[in-house]
N, C-alpha and C positions, 0 to 999 in steps of 0.2 A: 505494498500500500506504501504510495507518495507523504512524503513528505507537508507537511501543512506548509501552504504558498504566500498564504495571507495574515499579510499581523496586521494590529489598530493604529492610528497615525503616531496612538503616542512612543507605542513598540515601536515605528519606523525613526520619530523620534532621537532615542536611548540611544539610537547609533551612530548620530552624529554627532561626531565630539568639531570641536575646532581642530583647526586643521584635517583634515578627510578630506578625499576626494571624492568628493559628489557628479554622480552620474546625476542628467534632469535631462530626459525625454520633453517631444509634442512634439507642437508646430510654432510658431509665431504668437500667435494670439487663442489659439484653444490645445483638448485637452495638458495644459502645462500643470507642475506638481505645486499651486496657487497659495495650497493654507498650508503648505507641506513651506511655504517659502516663506511665508506669513509668520510662524510661530519659528523658524529661525531666528527670523529678523527681530524677531519680539523678546527669544530667549537670549539675544544679543550676541551671535556664533560670533562668529570669526575665524580669516587663515585660511576657507575652501577655493578650494581646489574642485570649479566648474570641467567639467566635461560632457559637451550637450550635442543633442541626438535628436534630430536627423540635423535640426535648426534654432538654435533660444530665443526664447524668447518673454514672456514678460516677466513669468516664475525669476531661469532668472536677471533679466534686469532688478528687481524687485529686490534683490539679495546683493547685485552689488551699489546701486543706491547704500541699502543699511551695513554699507561699510563688512563686510564680513563674504566676499570675494577676493584671497590671492593672488589666482590667478586663474585664467576662465581658456578650455580647449573648443573650438566654435569653426563651423561654415560657417554661417549667417550668423547674424544675432541685427532682431530686427520685428517691427512690427508690419509685416508686410507692405501694404503702400501706407500705412502712415508715416511711413518712415526706416529711422536704424534707431535703432535703442536707447533712448537719450543720457542714461545714467550711460553703459559703458561706453558711448562715445565719447560724454565728458573725459571716465574717469582713461579711457584707455589717450587721449590726449594729452593727460596729466602727467599717463603711465603712472599709475599712482594701482596699475594690477596690472598681472602679464601677459600679457597674450601673445596665445600658441593656433595661432590663421592655419586654414587647408583649405582652402576655397585653395 
């Protein structure tokens, strides 16, 4: 019998410590783990290394705006026709986040 693959949001959050390499999925504005990102931001998470697939959007930008991200690995981060994710753009231009671009 397969092991249980589902867990509560609280259980998932308990696995994410400062400095964690965290993979986030979804599209720019849909299927984002926004509730998880909000709770991490509220908790004051720091030094996360994000890996975004297939592309990053709202949840990743929220974490960047909260100061939780040390580095981000991505092919694209944006809000579709609304343009580039604003926190990502600001932090990348300031050199405040390490970027690993896979385009």
